N, C-alpha and C positions, 0 to 999 in steps of 0.2 A: 446480413446481420451487422450491427454496429459494433466496431471493434475499440478497444481502450484506446489505442493509438491516435484515435480521432476524436477522443472525449475530453472535455474541459477539466475532469478529474484526474487525468492520467498526469501522476507525478513525476518526481525525478527519479532516475534510475538508482537503484541501491548498489552500493560499492562493497565489494569484499575485500578486507585487508588481509593481505597475506605475505609471507616472506619466509627468508632463510637466513638464520643467525641475526646479525644487526641490520640486515637489509630488508625493508618493508615497503610493499608498493599495493597500490589499490587497483583491483581488477573489476571490470563491468561484469554485472551478473545477468542482466537481461531482464531482471525483474524491476517494476517500478511499484511506488506504493499508490494505492487509489486514494485520492484525497477526500472522496465522498463518503466512505466508511470510517467512521472515527472509533478511536478508543474511548472507553468511558470507565471511570472508577465509581460511577454512581449505581445505585441500586437499579437493576434493571426494570423494575416496577414503574419507575418514574421516567425512563427514557422514552422519548416520542418518535425516534427516528425508526425507519423501517428495518434498518441493519446496523448493528454494532459490533465491535470487537472487544472482547475482555479476556485477558490473560489472567493466570492464577496469581502472579506476583503483584498485579495493579501496576506495573512499571510502564511497560509500552507494548502495544499490539498493532499491526497494521496488515491490511490485505495486500499481498504483494501479487502483482500480475504481470503477464507478458503482454506484449503490444497486440496480440491477436486474440486475447481474452475478449469477452463481451459480456454485458449484463443489462437488466431491464431498467437502470437507473442511468444509462447514456444520455449525456447531453453533449451536443456538438461544439467543437472549439468555434470560438467567434474570430 
């Protein structure tokens, strides 16, 4: 199976911001955003992509994947 870590749509790792008191640091989550599947705020009847993400607020949504996940939209990195 083709895995996300080898796909051209494998995006940046998502960082989680945590801290204690006034000290804040960012930590690695192990999840990356898939750049293939996009967020849309359009009516789903007019979207032509084979997959989209839509959240209730219309603010942001993203497919978060680990490097060993795989899907049918895999495209090898060049």
